[in-house]
C-alpha positions as CSV (number, residue, x, y, z in Angstrom):
1,X,6.6,16.8,0.6
2,X,4.1,17.0,-2.1
3,X,4.6,17.4,-5.7
4,X,2.1,18.9,-8.4
5,X,1.6,19.0,-11.9
6,X,-1.4,21.4,-11.4
7,X,-3.7,22.2,-8.8
8,X,-7.0,24.9,-7.9
9,X,-6.2,27.5,-7.7
10,X,-3.8,29.3,-5.1
11,X,-2.2,26.0,-3.7
12,X,1.7,26.0,-3.3
13,X,3.8,22.9,-5.4
14,X,5.9,23.1,-8.6
15,X,4.9,22.5,-11.8
16,X,6.2,19.4,-14.4
17,X,6.3,19.1,-17.7
18,X,5.0,15.3,-19.0
19,X,8.4,14.8,-20.3
20,X,10.0,15.2,-16.9
21,X,8.1,14.6,-14.3
22,X,8.6,11.1,-13.9
23,X,12.8,12.3,-13.2
24,X,12.0,14.8,-10.8
25,X,9.5,12.8,-9.0
26,X,12.1,9.5,-8.6
27,X,14.6,12.6,-7.5
28,X,12.5,14.7,-5.6
29,X,10.7,11.4,-4.0
30,X,7.1,13.1,-2.3
31,X,4.7,11.3,0.0
32,X,2.0,11.9,-2.7
33,X,2.0,13.4,-6.1
34,X,-1.1,15.0,-7.5
35,X,-2.2,15.1,-10.8
36,X,-5.0,18.1,-11.9
37,X,-6.7,17.4,-15.6
38,X,-5.7,20.6,-16.7
39,X,-5.2,21.7,-20.4
40,X,-6.1,17.7,-21.7
41,X,-6.7,14.5,-20.6
42,X,-3.6,12.8,-23.0
43,X,-1.2,15.2,-21.2
44,X,-2.7,14.5,-17.5
45,X,-2.9,10.6,-18.3
46,X,1.3,10.3,-19.9
47,X,2.3,12.3,-16.0
48,X,0.4,10.5,-14.3
49,X,2.1,7.2,-16.0
50,X,5.5,8.5,-15.8
51,X,5.3,8.8,-12.4
52,X,4.2,5.6,-11.6
53,X,6.2,4.3,-14.0
54,X,9.4,6.3,-12.4
55,X,8.7,7.0,-8.8
56,X,7.9,4.9,-5.8
57,X,4.5,7.4,-4.5
58,X,0.7,6.9,-5.2
59,X,-0.6,9.4,-7.6
60,X,-4.1,11.2,-7.2
61,X,-5.7,12.5,-10.0
62,X,-7.6,16.4,-9.3
63,X,-10.6,16.5,-11.1
64,X,-13.2,19.4,-10.5
65,X,-15.8,17.7,-11.6
66,X,-15.9,13.9,-12.0
67,X,-15.0,12.6,-15.2
68,X,-15.6,8.1,-15.5
69,X,-13.7,8.5,-19.4
70,X,-10.7,9.6,-17.7
71,X,-10.9,7.6,-13.9
72,X,-10.9,4.2,-16.0
73,X,-8.4,5.9,-17.9
74,X,-6.4,7.0,-15.5
75,X,-6.8,3.8,-12.5
76,X,-5.4,1.7,-15.6
77,X,-2.1,3.7,-15.4
78,X,-2.1,3.6,-12.1
79,X,-4.2,6.0,-9.9
80,X,-5.0,5.5,-6.8
81,X,-7.6,7.9,-5.9
82,X,-9.1,10.6,-7.5
83,X,-10.3,14.1,-5.9
84,X,-13.1,16.1,-7.1
85,X,-14.2,18.4,-4.7
86,X,-12.7,22.3,-2.7
87,X,-13.0,21.0,0.9
88,X,-9.4,20.8,2.4
89,X,-10.9,18.0,4.9
90,X,-12.0,15.7,2.3
91,X,-8.6,16.3,0.9
92,X,-7.1,16.0,4.1
93,X,-8.7,12.4,4.5
94,X,-8.0,11.1,1.0
95,X,-4.7,11.6,1.6
96,X,-4.6,9.9,4.8
97,X,-6.1,7.0,2.7
98,X,-3.9,6.4,0.3
99,X,-1.0,6.9,2.1
100,X,-2.2,4.3,4.3
101,X,-3.5,2.0,1.8
102,X,-0.4,2.6,-0.1
103,X,2.3,1.4,2.8
104,X,0.3,-1.5,2.5
105,X,0.2,-2.1,-1.0
106,X,4.7,-2.0,0.0
107,X,4.6,-4.6,2.4
108,X,2.6,-7.1,0.5
109,X,5.0,-6.6,-2.6
110,X,7.6,-7.2,0.1
111,X,5.8,-10.4,1.7
112,X,5.3,-11.5,-1.6
113,X,8.7,-11.3,-2.8
114,X,10.7,-12.6,0.5
115,X,9.8,-16.6,-1.0
116,X,11.1,-15.8,-4.0
117,X,14.6,-13.8,-3.4
118,X,15.1,-16.6,-0.3
119,X,14.5,-19.3,-3.4
120,X,16.4,-17.4,-5.7
121,X,19.3,-16.8,-2.8
122,X,19.3,-21.3,-2.8
123,X,19.9,-21.9,-6.0
124,X,22.2,-20.0,-6.2
125,X,24.5,-21.1,-3.7
126,X,23.9,-24.6,-5.1
127,X,24.9,-24.0,-7.8
128,X,28.1,-21.8,-6.4
129,X,29.4,-24.4,-3.5
130,X,27.4,-27.7,-4.6
131,X,25.2,-28.5,-2.0
132,X,21.2,-30.0,-1.8
133,X,18.9,-27.0,-1.5
134,X,19.4,-28.2,2.3
135,X,23.2,-27.0,2.5
136,X,21.6,-23.6,1.2
137,X,19.6,-23.0,3.4
138,X,22.2,-23.2,6.3
139,X,24.6,-21.6,4.6
140,X,21.4,-18.4,4.5
141,X,20.7,-19.2,8.0
142,X,24.3,-19.5,9.5
143,X,25.3,-16.2,7.3
144,X,21.7,-14.3,8.9
145,X,22.6,-15.5,11.8
146,X,26.3,-14.4,12.1
147,X,25.1,-11.4,10.8
148,X,22.6,-10.5,13.2
149,X,20.5,-10.1,9.5
150,X,17.2,-11.9,8.6
151,X,17.0,-14.9,6.7
152,X,15.5,-12.1,3.6
153,X,18.3,-9.5,3.9
154,X,21.3,-12.3,4.1
155,X,18.9,-14.1,0.7
156,X,18.7,-10.8,-0.9
157,X,22.8,-10.3,-0.3
158,X,23.6,-12.9,-2.3
159,X,20.9,-12.2,-4.6
160,X,22.7,-9.0,-5.1
161,X,26.4,-10.6,-5.5
162,X,27.4,-8.8,-2.5
163,X,27.3,-12.1,-0.3
164,X,31.4,-13.1,0.7
165,X,30.7,-17.5,1.8
166,X,33.3,-19.2,3.8
167,X,32.7,-23.1,5.4
168,X,34.6,-24.8,8.4
169,X,35.3,-27.8,8.5
170,X,32.1,-29.6,9.4
171,X,31.0,-27.8,6.2
172,X,29.4,-29.8,3.4
173,X,31.5,-27.3,0.7
174,X,35.7,-27.4,2.8
175,X,37.4,-24.0,1.4
176,X,34.3,-22.6,0.0
177,X,35.1,-19.2,-0.3
178,X,34.5,-16.5,-2.7
179,X,31.5,-13.6,-3.7
180,X,28.7,-15.8,-5.0
181,X,27.7,-13.8,-7.8
182,X,30.7,-13.7,-9.6
């Protein structure tokens, strides 16, 4: 699915005003959003900002000719690329590159979030269950193993407050059974 705010004549898509483009993009979840430099550059920049803020998709600026000042501001607001020609093969190549780079960005974001989520979950477990860091990690690891989930998923459920932990007689926190998010 492709969201199109303004595009060269003959292209198909749907048009959204800048004040509604963010929610529409969030609802429709397109693979990529195209924003063209139509009536005014400020209008296009507002649309870029809304899409980037509201949705998890890359934004590509469509230009009839390169506009360095616009591109600097559009880059600051979050575009992934721009297209300034009418060659369909060039568009296809550009879109493929954008989608690959956006997927790589998502992978990097998740990789950077993993240690943070695990550390936050350990801190919550240490406070809630009066265990040291090693004990908190053991609780996370045991839960991940018993539910056949990843350590990151177990940690995220602790942070979200959705993981219920129980401890057995060998645990450092006997009798503990509660939602750690409380």
